[in-house]
N, C-alpha and C positions, 0 to 999 in steps of 0.2 A: 121137285123143286123145295128149296127153302122156303117155306111160308114167311119167315121173318124179313127176309129180302124182298119176298113178293110185295109185302104191304108197305116198305119202307117210301119214303118220298124222295125229294133231292138230298144229294149229300150235305149234312149239318154244315161242314166247312163254307159252303156256299153263303150261309148267313154272314160270316164275317169277313168275305173276300179276301182272305188269304189262307194259305196252305198249313200253318201253324199258329192257330189264334191265340191270343194271351188275353183272358179273361181276367179282369180287376174286380175284387169282391169290395162292397161298401157294407161294412158292418154297422148296421143301425143301432143307435143307442136304444137302452130299452124302452120297449113299446107299453102302452098302457096295458095294465093288467098283469105285466110280468112283475116278479119280486122286487126288481130293482128299479121299476119304473119310478121317474123324478117328478113328474106332474108337469113337464114343460114340452109341450109337443113342438113349438117352435125351434127349441135347439136340436130335436131330433132332426127336424126337417132342414134346419140350416147347415148342420153338419153332413147329412146325407148329400145335399147340393153341392157343397165345398168338395167333398170326397171325389163324387163322380165328375166332376169338373176337373179336378187333379188328374184322375185315371185319363180321362180323355185327352186332355191337353198333353200327357205325356206320351199318348200314342197305343194304348191298349184297344184291343179289338172290339170287345164286349164289356158290359159291366152287369155283374150280378147282385143283386139286393138280398141282403140275407139277415135275419132277425137274431144275428149273433149274440147279443148282449141280453138277451130275454132267458139267459139260464137261471136256475134250472128249467129244461124244457117241458112243455107238453110232449106226450109220446105221438100222439098221431092227429090230435084235433086241436088246433089253437082257438082263442076266443075270439067271437066277430070283430071284436075291436084292433085287434093285429092285423087281421085280412082289411079291415078298412084303411088302416094306417097306411100299411102298406101297398094299398091299392092306390092311394091319393099320392104317396111318395113316387111310387113308378111313372104315374101320369106326370108328375112336375120334372123328373129326371129325364123324360122321353123328350120334354119339350127343351131341356137344357144342353142334351149331347146326341150327337148324330149315330152313334155306335150302337149296335142291339144290346136289348135289356134282357136279363135273365132274374128268375125268383126262385129264391131257395127258403121254404118256409121249415123252419126246426121245430121237433126234432125230424116228423116225418111224414108232414100234412100235405101230400101230394096234391090231394083234391083242391084244396085252398089254393096252392100254387098254380095249378092249372087255370083255375077260376079266374085268378088276379091276371095271370099272363094274358088269357083269353081276351078278357075284358079291357084291358089297358094296351094290347098290341106288343106285349114283350114277346120274344122269340124262342125262348127254351127256359126248362126249369130245372132244378136239380133234385133227385130224389134220392135220399140216403138209403134205404131199403126198399129195392122194387120187387125184388123175389128172394126166397130163402127165409130163414129165422136168425136173428142176430140177438146176442144178449148185451144189453146196454145200460147205462145208468139210469136209464128212464124204464128200465124192465125188459120184456121179450118183446121185441119189434117184429111182425111179421108183415112180408113182401104182401102187397095186395096189387099186384100186376092187372089181374083181370077186373078189378074194379077201377083203376086209373085208367087202363085204355078203354073202358067202356065209357067213362065220362068225358075223356077226350074226345070220343067218336059223337056221344049225345050233344055236346057243344058245338060239334062242327068245328073244331078247333085244329090248327095245323102246329101248334107249341110243340117244339121238339122237347123229348124227354132224356137228360142226361142221367144216367144211373151210377151210383156208386157200387162197387164190386168189392165186399168183405170190407164195409166202410169204418172209417177210422173210430176210435173211443167205442169198440165194440168187439165182441167176440163170437163166431158162428156156431151153433150149435151143431155137434158132431166134429169130424175131420174136415178141415178146410182142402178144398181143391180148387186153386186158381182157376185151372183151364176150364175146369167142369163149371164154376160160378161164373166165367165171363161168356161162356156159351150158352148157358141158361138164362142169364139176364138178357141178351141179344136175340136168341131164337125162340125162347118161352115166355120171356117177358116183354119182348119187342122193343127194348130200348133203342134209342135213335144214336146215343153214344154212352161210353162207358168210361167211369172216373175209378182211378186207383190212386190210393194216399197210403202215407204210413200209419203207424198204429194210434198217432195223436196229432192233433194240432200242431203245425210246424215242423212236422217230421217228414221227410221225402219218403216215396216208396222205392223199394230195391230195385235197382236197373234190370238186373235178371228177371224180376216179377214184370216188368213193364214190357220187357221182351216176350214173355210167355204170354202175357194179355194181350199183344198186339197181334202175335202169331193165331191166337185163340179166335181173335174178333173178326179176323178175315175181311178187313176191309171197313170194319165199322170203326169210328173215331174213337180212339183212346186218349182220355185226358189225365195229367196230372193234378191230383186233387188236393196235394199239399206239401209243404216243405221244399218248394222250389226258390231259389235264390240266385244271386249273381253268380255264386260260385259253381252251382250244379245244374242250374238249367239248359244249358246248350248241350252238356252230356245227355241230362233226363230226356231232351227232345228227339235224340236220335232214336229212341225207342217210344215215340208218343207222337200224336198229332195235335197236340194243343196243351196249355196249361192254365190251371186256375190257381190265381194267386192272390193274397191279402198282406199277411204279416210282414213279408219282405218288403211290401211298399209303403211301411209306414214308418214314421219318424223313430230311428233308432231301431229298427226292426222289432218294436214292441207291440203288440195286437192291441192293446189298450190305447195306443197313440194314433193321432190322425194321418192319413195319407200325406206321405211327403213327394212332392211333385219331382223333386231331383231324383229319388229312388226309383220312381216310376221311369223316367227317362233313360236312367242306367239301365235298368232290367230290360226295357223294351229294346236298347241297343244290344244288350247282350244275347237275347234272342234273336236278333234280326242278323247279327254277325256270325252267330253260331249255330243256325239252322243247317239241317244235312245239305249236301251240295247238291242234292238233286230237287231243291226246290226252286220252282218257278220265280224268277227275279220279279217278274210282272205283278207278282201278288204283294211285294213289298212297299213301301213308302218311296216315294222317288228320292228322298235324299237319303235313305239306306242302300237304293241301288247304286248311286253314286258311289258312295263310301265303299261297298263291296267290289265294284267294277274298279275303282281306283286302288284298292288293296292288291287286286289280282293283276292289274297292270305293273304296278311297281316292284 
């Protein structure tokens, strides 16, 4: 028996109530103790609330909070002030939007992410390096799946763990083998879902790599982790189960700009109209079902 499958709970896609979830990312402005911290916590909170509201109103299925502008990042343990602020913001956003919330504490502080998620009721976290060893601009980052999973158990938490495979802005030590990396992340790291990205922020994964990853995952959800946009998302989702997106939803497509509600709505429409034909229409919003059925009958 596959021990990884034995220990898994319900399919993570049940969190989002759709077959191909779109997770929009709220890039938090620099937080206290980060090199670019501006000293105004209210502006951080206001921006996060505005972006989460825009994402939810545009139709995304989940929102992930990320300390994106804290670069250069701590390797694996952030300052307690970062944990405190992210916890507070998570709670505020959960009162504003009804979609599931996720947490990503960069660069690789999975313990803090699980703690924040467990204490706030967030449903999932993203872990850049769960297994293996990656050479990054923060130095060598070693996966600590054994510690992460034990900590989740100790907290009595059901927070789902979405883990990157051969994460962006990094290179694996040794010769990379995507199939083995995916299988190890799921079977030996016990990830609930895996994420595949391009080599850097804003670059998409290779479609052939997505196909290999989905085959190797054997039913465990595979998410697109970077580079999805209006032009490529429908094609990419033919070999993936969901997408995590931020830059494409921002004003002018620039990562330093705020979320643009119009770009969110257009991206969501592109996904809903372009998902594989075997998707259950009951998983889609009512207005989208009508649009698809109308197109089919015309």
